[in-house]
C-alpha positions as CSV (number, residue, x, y, z in Angstrom):
1,M,113.5,103.2,12.4
2,T,112.6,100.9,9.5
3,L,110.0,102.3,7.1
4,S,109.2,101.6,3.5
5,C,108.8,104.2,0.8
6,I,108.8,104.8,-2.9
7,I,109.9,107.8,-5.1
8,I,107.5,109.2,-7.7
9,D,109.3,111.8,-9.9
10,D,109.8,112.3,-13.6
11,E,113.3,113.8,-13.2
12,P,116.0,111.0,-13.1
13,N,118.5,113.3,-11.4
14,A,116.0,114.1,-8.6
15,V,115.3,110.4,-8.2
16,N,118.9,109.6,-8.0
17,L,119.7,112.3,-5.4
18,L,116.8,111.2,-3.2
19,E,117.8,107.6,-3.5
20,I,121.3,108.4,-2.4
21,L,120.1,110.5,0.6
22,I,117.8,107.6,1.7
23,C,120.4,104.9,1.3
24,Q,123.2,106.8,3.1
25,N,121.2,108.3,6.0
26,T,118.3,106.0,6.8
27,K,117.3,102.4,7.5
28,W,114.3,102.8,5.2
29,Q,113.4,100.3,2.5
30,L,113.1,101.9,-0.9
31,M,110.5,99.7,-2.5
32,G,110.5,101.3,-5.9
33,K,111.0,104.3,-8.2
34,C,108.2,105.5,-10.5
35,Y,108.8,108.1,-13.2
36,D,105.2,109.1,-13.8
37,A,101.8,109.0,-12.1
38,L,100.4,106.1,-14.1
39,E,103.4,103.9,-13.3
40,A,102.9,104.9,-9.6
41,I,99.2,103.9,-9.6
42,A,100.0,100.5,-11.1
43,F,102.8,100.0,-8.5
44,L,100.6,101.0,-5.5
45,K,97.8,98.6,-6.5
46,N,100.1,95.7,-5.4
47,N,102.4,97.4,-2.9
48,K,101.8,99.4,0.3
49,P,104.8,101.5,1.3
50,D,104.5,103.4,4.6
51,F,104.8,106.7,2.7
52,I,105.7,108.1,-0.7
53,F,108.0,110.9,-1.9
54,L,105.8,112.6,-4.5
55,D,106.9,115.2,-7.1
56,I,104.2,117.8,-8.0
57,N,105.1,118.8,-11.5
58,M,104.8,115.7,-13.7
59,P,103.4,114.9,-17.1
60,Q,99.9,113.3,-17.6
61,L,98.9,113.7,-14.0
62,S,100.5,116.2,-11.5
63,G,101.4,115.1,-8.0
64,M,98.4,117.0,-6.7
65,E,96.1,115.2,-9.0
66,L,97.7,111.9,-8.2
67,A,97.4,112.6,-4.4
68,G,93.6,113.1,-4.9
69,L,93.3,109.6,-6.4
70,L,95.2,107.8,-3.6
71,S,93.8,106.2,-0.5
72,H,93.3,108.5,2.5
73,E,95.8,106.2,4.3
74,T,98.6,107.0,1.9
75,K,101.1,109.3,3.7
76,I,102.9,111.8,1.4
77,V,106.2,113.8,1.4
78,F,105.8,116.2,-1.4
79,T,109.0,117.2,-3.4
80,T,108.9,120.2,-5.7
81,A,110.9,123.3,-6.9
82,Y,107.9,125.5,-6.3
83,S,106.8,126.8,-2.8
84,E,103.3,128.0,-3.9
85,Y,101.8,124.5,-3.5
86,A,102.7,124.2,0.2
87,A,99.3,125.2,1.6
88,E,97.3,123.0,-0.8
89,S,99.6,120.0,-0.1
90,Y,98.3,119.9,3.5
91,T,94.8,119.1,2.3
92,F,96.2,115.5,1.9
93,Q,97.9,113.2,4.4
94,T,101.1,115.2,4.1
95,I,104.0,114.7,6.5
96,D,106.4,117.2,5.0
97,Y,107.0,119.4,2.0
98,L,110.5,119.5,0.5
99,L,111.7,122.2,-1.8
100,K,114.2,121.2,-4.5
101,P,117.2,121.0,-4.7
102,I,116.9,119.0,-1.5
103,T,120.0,119.5,0.7
104,L,121.4,117.0,3.2
105,K,120.5,119.3,6.1
106,R,116.8,119.6,5.0
107,F,116.6,115.9,4.3
108,L,117.9,115.0,7.8
109,A,115.3,117.3,9.3
110,A,112.6,115.7,7.1
111,M,113.9,112.2,8.2
112,Q,113.4,113.1,11.9
113,K,109.9,114.5,11.2
114,I,108.9,111.4,9.2
115,E,110.1,109.0,11.8
116,S,108.5,111.0,14.6
117,Y,105.2,111.0,12.7
118,F,105.2,107.2,12.5
119,E,106.4,106.7,16.0
120,T,103.5,108.9,17.2
121,H,101.1,107.0,14.9
122,L,102.2,103.6,16.3
123,K,101.8,104.9,19.9
124,T,98.2,106.3,19.3
125,N,97.2,102.9,17.8
126,G,98.1,101.0,20.9
127,H,101.6,99.9,20.1
128,T,104.6,100.1,22.3
129,D,105.9,103.5,23.0
130,T,109.0,104.0,20.8
131,G,110.2,107.1,22.5
132,S,108.3,109.7,20.5
133,S,106.1,110.8,23.5
134,Y,109.0,112.8,25.1
135,F,112.3,114.5,24.4
136,F,115.0,116.2,26.3
137,V,115.9,119.9,26.2
138,K,119.0,121.6,27.6
139,S,118.2,124.1,30.3
140,G,121.5,125.5,31.7
141,K,123.6,122.5,32.5
142,V,120.6,120.2,32.9
143,L,118.8,118.0,30.3
144,R,115.1,118.3,31.1
145,K,112.6,115.6,30.1
146,I,109.5,117.1,28.4
147,L,106.4,115.2,27.5
148,L,105.2,116.2,24.1
149,E,101.5,116.0,25.1
150,E,102.1,118.6,27.8
151,I,103.6,121.3,25.4
152,Q,101.0,124.0,24.7
153,Y,103.1,126.1,22.2
154,F,106.6,127.2,21.2
155,E,107.3,131.0,21.0
156,G,110.3,132.3,19.1
157,E,112.3,135.0,20.8
158,K,115.2,136.1,18.6
159,E,117.9,133.5,19.2
160,Y,115.8,131.6,21.7
161,V,112.6,129.6,21.7
162,R,110.2,129.6,24.7
163,L,108.7,126.2,25.3
164,V,105.4,126.5,27.3
165,T,103.6,123.8,29.3
166,P,100.9,124.2,32.0
167,S,103.6,124.1,34.8
168,E,106.6,125.8,33.4
169,Q,108.3,127.8,30.6
170,I,111.8,126.8,29.3
171,L,114.1,128.8,27.1
172,I,115.8,126.8,24.4
173,Y,118.8,128.1,22.4
174,R,117.4,127.0,19.0
175,R,115.7,128.7,16.1
176,L,112.0,128.2,15.8
177,K,112.5,127.1,12.2
178,D,114.8,124.3,13.3
179,I,112.3,123.0,15.9
180,D,109.5,123.2,13.3
181,E,111.4,120.9,11.0
182,Q,111.7,118.3,13.7
183,L,108.1,118.3,14.8
184,A,105.2,116.3,13.3
185,P,101.4,116.7,13.9
186,P,99.7,117.6,16.2
187,F,102.3,120.5,16.2
188,V,101.6,123.1,13.5
189,R,103.4,126.4,12.6
190,V,100.8,129.2,12.7
191,H,103.1,132.3,12.7
192,N,106.7,133.3,12.3
193,S,106.9,133.3,16.1
194,Y,104.6,130.4,17.1
195,I,104.2,126.7,16.8
196,V,101.1,125.3,18.6
197,N,100.0,121.9,19.8
198,T,96.6,121.5,18.1
199,K,95.5,119.2,20.9
200,Q,95.9,122.1,23.4
201,I,93.8,124.6,21.5
202,N,90.7,125.8,23.3
203,K,89.2,127.8,20.5
204,I,89.9,129.6,17.2
205,Q,88.4,133.1,16.6
206,D,89.1,136.1,14.4
207,N,92.4,134.8,13.1
208,H,93.6,134.0,16.6
209,I,94.2,130.7,18.5
210,F,93.5,130.5,22.2
211,V,95.6,128.1,24.3
212,A,95.4,128.2,28.1
213,G,94.5,131.9,28.1
214,K,97.2,132.8,25.6
215,Q,96.0,134.6,22.4
216,I,98.2,133.6,19.5
217,P,97.8,135.2,16.0
218,I,97.5,133.2,12.8
219,S,99.5,134.8,10.1
220,E,98.4,134.8,6.4
221,K,101.6,133.0,5.6
222,F,100.6,129.9,7.6
223,K,96.8,130.2,7.7
224,D,96.0,127.9,4.8
225,Q,98.4,125.2,6.1
226,F,97.0,125.5,9.6
227,M,93.3,125.5,8.5
228,A,93.9,122.4,6.3
229,V,94.9,120.5,9.4
230,I,92.0,121.9,11.5
231,Q,89.5,121.1,8.7
232,Q,90.1,117.4,9.3
233,R,88.7,117.9,12.8
234,I,85.6,119.9,11.9
235,F,82.2,118.2,12.1
């Protein structure tokens, strides 16, 4: 998938690594590299990349401060060496949150998540379906086609993940963490054992989510991130 992006980071080594990962593994157009927030603001006045890679710890203006100044339409992939900003990052139009040093494995997972996000965005805006509305899972010796919109939640069970739809439950030999890295909104991790489709939620009450009669706990670890997503849908 062809997307355009820029890198905003004051660390040249981090910029170089990310540039190499992009050039070697994607078809994306890297429109520019900015080494501080002010340079980025000037660049974005005349350019509109599909998304930005944004470092958090920068001089003059931090990545969080810069994000607060950007258009609501600006999609962000945060990059940082610090995990404590993860929950706050999802108050913006955040697609993913990458911890440094960024490994090839984590970048590839982010790449799939980013492209899935934009495929879904194109579909919901009336464009041709690019394939993001479904995927195949291996069940025994059979590859089963599953529509994303029908998935209610994923439940981790040791070495397996249970995929639940209104009509069936399928066991997948994958870790929940790996599946989470490949998913984009409306899917959100709410617990070490659960990923939910926010479109399928019936109600939220007392730190629990209710989906088709299933009561799913919201853990403290994921609560801020989850509520940041839900807050955008509260009137």
